[in-house]
Each structure stands twice: as structure tokens, then as C-alpha cells.
C-alpha positions as CSV (number, residue, x, y, z in Angstrom):
1,M,0.0,0.0,0.0
2,L,1.1,3.5,-0.7
3,R,2.8,4.9,2.3
4,N,0.9,7.6,4.3
5,H,3.5,10.3,3.9
6,R,2.7,12.8,1.2
7,L,4.4,12.3,-2.1
8,E,5.4,15.9,-2.9
9,W,6.4,15.0,-6.5
10,V,2.9,13.7,-7.2
11,D,1.5,17.1,-5.9
12,N,3.9,18.8,-8.3
13,L,2.7,16.7,-11.1
14,R,-0.9,17.5,-10.3
15,V,-0.1,21.2,-10.4
16,A,1.6,20.8,-13.8
17,L,-1.5,18.9,-15.1
18,T,-3.8,21.7,-13.8
19,V,-1.6,24.2,-15.6
20,L,-1.9,22.1,-18.8
21,V,-5.7,22.1,-18.4
22,V,-5.8,25.9,-18.3
23,L,-3.5,26.0,-21.4
24,H,-5.7,23.5,-23.2
25,H,-8.8,25.5,-22.7
26,A,-7.0,28.8,-23.5
27,A,-6.1,27.3,-26.9
28,Q,-9.6,25.7,-27.5
29,P,-11.2,28.4,-29.7
30,Y,-8.0,29.0,-31.7
31,G,-7.0,25.4,-32.7
32,P,-9.2,22.4,-32.9
33,A,-12.5,22.4,-34.8
34,D,-14.5,21.3,-31.7
35,W,-17.4,23.2,-30.4
36,W,-16.5,25.9,-27.9
37,Y,-18.1,28.7,-26.0
38,V,-16.4,31.4,-28.1
39,D,-16.8,30.9,-31.9
40,G,-15.5,32.4,-35.1
41,Q,-11.9,33.0,-34.0
42,P,-8.7,32.6,-36.1
43,R,-7.3,29.0,-36.1
44,S,-3.8,27.6,-35.8
45,G,-2.7,24.2,-36.9
46,V,0.0,24.3,-34.2
47,L,-2.7,24.8,-31.5
48,A,-4.8,22.1,-33.0
49,T,-1.9,19.7,-32.7
50,L,-1.2,20.9,-29.2
51,S,-4.8,20.1,-28.3
52,A,-4.5,16.6,-29.8
53,V,-1.3,15.9,-27.8
54,D,-3.0,17.1,-24.6
55,G,-6.1,15.1,-25.2
56,S,-4.0,11.9,-25.8
57,F,-2.8,11.6,-22.3
58,F,-3.4,14.4,-19.7
59,M,-6.9,13.4,-18.5
60,S,-5.8,9.8,-18.3
61,L,-2.9,10.9,-16.1
62,F,-5.3,12.9,-14.0
63,F,-7.4,9.8,-13.4
64,F,-4.3,7.9,-12.5
65,V,-3.0,10.5,-10.0
66,S,-6.5,10.8,-8.5
67,A,-6.8,7.1,-8.1
68,V,-3.4,6.7,-6.4
69,F,-4.7,8.2,-3.1
70,I,-8.0,6.3,-3.0
71,P,-7.0,2.9,-1.5
72,G,-5.1,4.6,1.4
73,S,-7.9,7.0,2.2
74,Y,-10.5,4.1,2.0
75,E,-8.4,2.0,4.5
76,R,-8.0,4.9,6.9
77,R,-11.6,6.1,6.9
78,G,-13.7,3.1,6.1
79,A,-16.2,2.7,3.3
80,R,-19.0,4.9,4.7
81,R,-16.8,7.9,5.8
82,F,-14.7,7.7,2.6
83,L,-17.7,7.7,0.3
84,S,-19.5,10.5,2.2
85,G,-16.3,12.6,2.0
86,R,-16.1,12.0,-1.8
87,L,-19.7,13.0,-2.2
88,V,-19.0,16.3,-0.5
89,R,-15.7,17.0,-2.3
90,L,-16.7,15.8,-5.7
91,G,-20.5,15.8,-5.8
92,I,-21.1,19.4,-4.5
93,P,-18.8,21.1,-7.1
94,V,-20.6,19.1,-9.8
95,V,-24.1,20.2,-8.7
96,V,-23.1,23.8,-7.9
97,G,-21.1,24.1,-11.1
98,A,-23.9,22.7,-13.2
99,L,-26.3,25.3,-11.7
100,T,-24.0,28.3,-11.8
101,I,-20.8,28.1,-13.9
102,V,-22.0,26.1,-16.8
103,P,-25.3,27.8,-17.4
104,G,-23.5,31.2,-17.3
105,L,-21.1,30.0,-20.0
106,M,-23.9,28.5,-22.1
107,Y,-26.0,31.7,-21.8
108,A,-23.1,33.8,-23.1
109,Y,-22.9,31.4,-26.1
110,F,-26.7,31.6,-26.6
111,V,-26.7,35.4,-26.6
112,H,-23.6,35.9,-28.8
113,Y,-24.0,33.1,-31.4
114,R,-27.4,31.5,-31.6
115,G,-29.2,34.3,-33.3
116,Y,-32.5,34.0,-31.3
117,P,-34.3,37.1,-29.9
118,P,-33.0,38.5,-26.6
119,M,-33.8,36.5,-23.5
120,S,-33.2,37.1,-19.8
121,F,-30.9,34.7,-18.0
122,P,-33.7,33.4,-15.6
123,R,-35.9,32.6,-18.6
124,Y,-33.0,31.0,-20.5
125,F,-32.1,28.9,-17.4
126,T,-35.6,27.4,-17.1
127,D,-36.7,27.2,-20.7
128,V,-33.5,26.4,-22.6
129,Y,-30.9,25.2,-20.1
130,L,-33.2,23.0,-18.1
131,G,-35.4,22.4,-21.2
132,L,-38.7,23.2,-19.6
133,G,-39.7,25.3,-22.6
134,D,-40.2,24.3,-26.2
135,E,-37.2,23.6,-28.3
136,P,-36.6,26.7,-30.5
137,A,-37.0,26.2,-34.3
138,G,-33.7,25.5,-36.0
139,W,-31.9,24.6,-32.8
140,S,-28.2,24.4,-33.5
141,G,-27.1,22.3,-30.5
142,P,-24.7,20.9,-29.5
143,S,-27.6,19.2,-27.7
144,W,-31.1,19.9,-26.4
145,P,-31.6,21.1,-23.7
146,D,-28.4,23.1,-23.0
147,L,-28.0,21.4,-19.7
148,Q,-24.5,19.9,-19.5
149,F,-21.6,19.6,-17.0
150,G,-18.9,21.2,-19.2
151,H,-15.4,20.7,-17.9
152,L,-16.9,19.2,-14.7
153,W,-17.3,15.9,-16.6
154,F,-14.0,14.8,-15.1
155,V,-15.1,15.4,-11.5
156,Q,-18.4,13.7,-12.3
157,N,-16.7,10.6,-13.9
158,L,-14.2,10.4,-11.0
159,L,-17.0,10.3,-8.5
160,A,-18.6,7.5,-10.5
161,Y,-15.4,5.5,-10.7
162,T,-14.8,6.0,-7.0
163,A,-18.3,4.7,-6.2
164,V,-17.6,1.6,-8.3
165,Y,-14.3,1.1,-6.4
166,V,-16.1,1.3,-3.1
167,A,-18.8,-1.2,-4.3
168,L,-16.2,-3.7,-5.5
169,R,-14.3,-3.4,-2.2
170,R,-17.5,-4.0,-0.3
171,L,-18.5,-7.0,-2.5
172,S,-15.0,-8.5,-2.0
173,R,-15.2,-8.5,1.8
174,P,-17.0,-11.9,2.1
175,L,-14.2,-13.5,0.1
176,R,-11.7,-12.5,2.8
177,F,-8.7,-12.2,0.5
178,P,-5.5,-12.6,2.5
179,R,-3.3,-9.6,3.1
180,R,-0.7,-9.0,0.5
181,N,2.7,-10.4,1.3
182,P,5.3,-7.6,0.7
183,G,7.7,-10.2,-0.5
184,R,5.3,-11.3,-3.2
185,A,4.2,-7.9,-4.5
186,L,3.2,-7.5,-8.1
187,Q,6.2,-6.3,-10.0
188,P,5.8,-2.9,-11.8
189,P,5.5,-3.3,-15.6
190,G,8.6,-3.3,-17.7
191,H,9.0,-2.7,-21.4
192,R,7.1,-5.9,-22.4
193,G,4.2,-5.1,-20.1
194,L,3.9,-1.5,-21.4
195,V,4.0,-2.7,-25.0
196,V,1.1,-5.2,-24.2
197,L,-0.8,-2.4,-22.4
198,T,-0.4,-0.1,-25.5
199,I,-1.6,-2.8,-27.9
200,L,-4.6,-3.7,-25.8
201,L,-5.5,-0.1,-25.2
202,A,-5.2,0.7,-29.0
203,A,-7.5,-2.3,-29.8
204,A,-10.1,-1.3,-27.2
205,T,-10.0,2.3,-28.4
206,F,-10.4,1.4,-32.0
207,F,-13.3,-0.9,-31.2
208,V,-15.2,1.7,-29.2
209,R,-14.6,4.3,-31.9
210,L,-16.3,2.1,-34.5
211,R,-19.6,3.4,-32.9
212,Y,-18.5,6.5,-31.0
213,P,-16.0,8.8,-32.7
214,L,-13.9,11.4,-30.8
215,D,-15.8,14.4,-29.4
216,E,-19.2,12.6,-29.3
217,W,-20.6,12.8,-25.8
218,V,-23.4,10.6,-24.5
219,P,-25.5,11.0,-21.3
220,F,-25.1,7.7,-19.4
221,L,-28.2,7.1,-17.3
222,D,-29.3,10.6,-18.2
223,F,-26.8,12.0,-15.8
224,L,-23.2,11.0,-16.4
225,Q,-21.5,12.9,-19.2
226,V,-19.2,10.4,-21.0
227,E,-17.0,10.5,-24.1
228,P,-16.9,6.8,-25.0
229,A,-14.0,7.3,-27.5
230,R,-11.6,7.9,-24.6
231,L,-13.3,5.7,-22.0
232,P,-10.8,2.8,-22.4
233,Q,-8.0,5.1,-21.5
234,Y,-9.7,6.7,-18.5
235,V,-10.9,3.5,-17.0
236,T,-7.6,1.7,-17.6
237,F,-5.5,4.5,-16.0
238,F,-7.9,4.8,-13.0
239,A,-7.5,1.1,-12.4
240,L,-3.7,1.3,-12.8
241,G,-3.6,4.1,-10.3
242,V,-5.4,1.9,-7.7
243,I,-3.0,-1.0,-8.4
244,A,0.0,1.3,-8.3
245,A,-1.0,2.5,-4.9
246,R,-1.6,-1.0,-3.5
247,Q,1.6,-2.4,-5.0
248,D,3.9,0.6,-4.3
249,W,4.6,1.0,-8.0
250,L,5.2,4.8,-7.7
251,E,8.4,4.2,-5.7
252,R,9.4,0.8,-7.2
253,F,9.0,1.6,-10.9
254,D,12.3,1.3,-12.8
255,A,13.5,4.8,-13.8
256,R,15.4,3.4,-16.7
257,V,12.2,2.0,-18.2
258,G,10.5,5.3,-17.6
259,R,13.2,7.3,-19.3
260,V,13.0,5.2,-22.4
261,W,9.2,5.7,-22.6
262,L,9.6,9.4,-22.0
263,A,11.9,9.6,-25.0
264,V,9.3,7.6,-27.0
265,G,6.6,10.0,-26.0
266,A,8.7,13.1,-26.8
267,T,9.6,11.7,-30.2
268,G,5.9,10.9,-30.9
269,V,4.9,14.4,-30.0
270,A,7.6,15.9,-32.2
271,L,6.5,13.7,-35.2
272,L,2.9,14.7,-34.6
273,F,3.8,18.4,-34.8
274,V,5.6,17.7,-38.1
275,A,2.6,15.8,-39.5
276,G,-0.1,17.9,-38.0
277,A,-3.1,16.6,-36.1
278,D,-5.3,17.3,-39.1
279,S,-3.3,14.9,-41.3
280,N,-5.5,12.7,-43.4
281,R,-3.5,9.8,-42.0
282,F,-5.5,10.1,-38.8
283,G,-9.3,9.8,-38.2
284,P,-11.6,10.3,-35.3
285,G,-13.5,7.0,-35.6
286,G,-15.0,4.4,-37.9
287,A,-13.9,1.2,-39.6
288,D,-11.0,2.7,-41.6
289,V,-7.3,2.9,-41.6
290,P,-7.0,6.5,-40.4
291,S,-9.1,5.7,-37.4
292,A,-7.0,2.7,-36.6
293,S,-3.8,4.7,-37.1
294,W,-4.9,7.4,-34.7
295,A,-6.2,4.9,-32.1
296,A,-2.8,3.2,-32.1
297,Y,-0.8,6.5,-32.2
298,E,-2.9,8.1,-29.4
299,S,-2.6,5.0,-27.3
300,L,1.2,5.0,-27.7
301,L,1.4,8.7,-26.7
302,C,-0.9,8.0,-23.7
303,V,1.2,5.2,-22.3
304,A,4.5,6.8,-23.1
305,L,3.8,10.2,-21.8
306,C,2.0,9.0,-18.6
307,V,4.9,6.7,-17.7
308,G,7.5,9.2,-18.8
309,L,6.1,12.1,-16.9
310,L,5.6,10.0,-13.7
311,T,9.2,9.0,-13.9
312,L,10.4,12.6,-14.7
313,F,8.6,14.1,-11.8
314,R,9.7,11.4,-9.4
315,E,13.3,11.7,-10.3
316,L,13.7,15.4,-10.9
317,V,10.8,17.4,-9.5
318,Q,11.0,16.4,-5.8
319,G,10.6,18.7,-2.9
320,S,8.4,21.7,-2.3
321,T,8.3,25.3,-1.4
322,P,5.6,27.4,0.3
323,W,4.5,28.5,-3.2
324,S,4.3,25.0,-4.7
325,R,2.4,23.7,-1.6
326,E,-0.1,26.5,-2.0
327,M,-0.5,25.8,-5.7
328,A,-0.9,22.1,-5.0
329,A,-3.6,22.8,-2.4
330,S,-5.4,25.1,-4.8
331,S,-5.1,23.0,-7.9
332,Y,-8.5,21.2,-7.5
333,A,-10.2,24.6,-7.0
334,V,-8.4,26.0,-10.1
335,Y,-9.8,23.1,-12.1
336,I,-13.4,23.9,-10.9
337,I,-13.3,27.7,-11.4
338,H,-10.8,28.4,-14.2
339,L,-13.1,28.0,-17.2
340,P,-15.2,31.2,-16.7
341,V,-12.0,33.1,-16.2
342,V,-10.6,31.7,-19.5
343,V,-13.8,32.2,-21.5
344,A,-14.3,35.8,-20.2
345,M,-10.8,36.7,-21.5
346,Q,-11.4,34.9,-24.8
347,Y,-14.6,37.0,-25.2
348,G,-12.6,40.1,-24.4
349,L,-10.1,39.3,-27.1
350,A,-12.7,38.2,-29.7
351,D,-12.0,39.9,-33.1
352,R,-9.2,42.0,-31.6
353,G,-6.5,39.5,-30.7
354,P,-3.1,39.7,-32.5
355,S,-3.4,36.1,-33.9
356,A,-4.5,32.7,-32.9
357,V,-1.3,31.8,-31.2
358,G,-0.9,35.3,-29.7
359,S,-4.5,35.3,-28.4
360,C,-3.9,31.9,-26.8
361,I,-0.7,33.2,-25.1
362,V,-2.4,36.3,-23.8
363,V,-5.4,34.3,-22.4
364,F,-3.2,31.8,-20.8
365,A,-0.8,34.3,-19.3
366,L,-3.7,36.3,-17.7
367,A,-6.0,33.4,-16.8
368,L,-3.5,31.1,-15.1
369,P,-2.4,33.5,-12.2
370,S,-6.0,34.9,-11.9
371,A,-7.4,31.4,-11.5
372,F,-4.8,30.4,-8.8
373,L,-5.3,33.7,-6.9
374,L,-9.1,33.3,-7.0
375,A,-8.9,29.6,-6.0
376,S,-6.6,30.5,-3.1
377,G,-9.0,33.1,-1.9
378,L,-12.1,30.8,-2.2
379,R,-10.4,28.0,-0.3
380,R,-10.1,30.4,2.7
381,L,-13.9,30.9,3.0
382,P,-15.3,28.7,5.8
383,A,-18.2,27.5,3.8
384,V,-15.9,26.5,0.9
385,R,-12.9,25.1,2.7
386,R,-14.2,21.6,3.2
387,V,-15.2,21.2,-0.5
388,L,-12.3,22.8,-2.3
């Protein structure tokens, strides 16, 4: 089991991933062709490729890092207290965000881009966001009603995965599995195991994308917002995070293996920037060669960059400072509240930014410190401290 002492390098990695999330969203209207809250902005192929690189691994690594601390917390607190704590820390932000942050963003999009007659926010919230009114003629989507969870999908899915973990632990109790013998611990994967993982992940990803291409979201049980095209990655890395915690893989993993895979990942990223994410060699889904190629390439990037970055931070980004500890403590709050900060700045730069890349840099440079300062302040409010 993962030792109780805090792994500062994991906190440092979590901060880096949070920064990458802010950068990813800062680039969103200027790179990929996906739907976004700000429309009609200049596009850059470099930013589209950056978005594809981010999407290939960073949320999988987020699931892994989040899962690492679950077994130890479960053991210390017990099933009931652990799950109730997760409901508070994960469930409340999802509900509050879906009733405040996301409808605000969707209302701004409705007002600026949908072309319907002016509508007050309260009426929009009831009639369009909650769908209690009639669907407007010629509705452009992306879905009806406008109700969605936006970037909070990750928190929502993490809560669902955690609930499944608790249920499986409870169901396994009657089996009375013996305690793990430290001398017979499951060995961390080497090169062969990581190659097998990549192949299996690529096959599962390609199979799912026969039906669900990238960027197609479905409401599971009319509540859980899921992107099936990346579900194999997310579920796999969440499960691997749990295993890594129970088997002490974070500290036992061979750094030589990690360095090789980091080099593979870096090479893959460089080649993707040369080819471009919009290359006709790659496809978002379907029974064709481009879809298979991207499923394989993305799976390789996912495994290589996750393994490589875990190794890099463990070996080189140890230790902490007061600033890094404050950023680590605020990183979850930054994830929750950063999006309206980013989108507000994107609206401010709309049609007046220097270029796609320049606009992205300005938004990122302003939004990142603003989000961390706002999150740090919110965490000090008595009513918010327990949640964020």
C-alpha cells in the first residue's frame, strides 16, 4: 500500500497537469474544430496539434493520479466515511457548477452566437438550459436542452469510478482475501508489459470508436456525461492508479524504463507536430485505416507520456516550497473555477486579438495566475474550505 507520507512530487505533477488544463482551454477556440463557448476565432494548426497531444494523455494521467490516493484513504476512513467525503468534495462542485458556472457560459454562447431574440438569464435557465420550454426552431445544438456539465465531466466521472471502487471493495469482503505479502508484491510493468498495455489499449479504443468517434458525448443514465471514445484510456488508468498505490509502484518503478518511454513519447509528440493533427493519415473514428492509425498513435502517446512524466517528476521534481504547496492545495479549486476566467478573457479578445497563437498566449498568461489567486481566496472561506 502507498505509504501515508505525502508524495510531494505527485503534488507537483498534479499542479503541472492543472496548468496544462488551463492552457488546453486557453487554446480551444484557436486550434481544434471542436465546439467551444467562443466561436469564429482565427485558427492555428499548431494549437490544433497541441490540443490533440494534450487530449491523448493528460486526463488519463489525471485519473491515474487521482486514483493513487483512493486505497489509502479508504483504508483509513472506512467505506462509509470515505464515500461520504467523496460525495462532499466531488458531488457538491458538480451540482453547484452545473447550476452556476456552466449555465452562465452557455447563456453567453446563446446570446452571442445562436441568433435568437434576446432572452433574460432566468428565462434562459428554465426554458433552454433545463429544457422546460419548447425547443426553438432550427436549434443548432450541440444538444437539447443546453443542460450539461462542461469541464466538470472529469469530476463527475471520477465520482462514478470511485463509487464503483467502493462497491467492489464491499463486495469482495466476504471473500476474505489474504493480506498482500510484501515479498510477493506484483512487479511494476517493464517494457514488455507496457507494450502489451499499449496494444490492448489501442485495440479497445479502435473498437469503441467504431460506434462512438472522438468528441461525441453521451448521457449515461441521463446524468453521467461520457465521451466513450476515450473511456478505455480513462478506466484503464484509473484502475492502474489503484493498483500502483496498493503495490507501491510509484516508488518501485524502474526509472530506466520510464526514461525510455519518456523519449518515445517526446519523439511521438515531435513527429505529430511535423505531420499535424489534421493529417489525413488520422481519423476520429469508424472502420477505416485513419481511425485505426490514430487509435494506435494516441494509445502510444498516452502510455509513453504518462509513464514518462511520472518518472520525470519522481526523479527530478522532488521537494516543495511554500508557493508550490499553496499551488498544490489550490489545484483542485483551479480546475473547478478556471473556465469562466478563461472564457471571459477569450470574449474580451474576440476579433481584436493579435493572432490565434498570440491570443492563446495572452489568455493563458492572464487566466492562469488569476485562477490560482481566485482559488486560493475561495479556499479560505469557511463554507468552501471543506469542499475545495
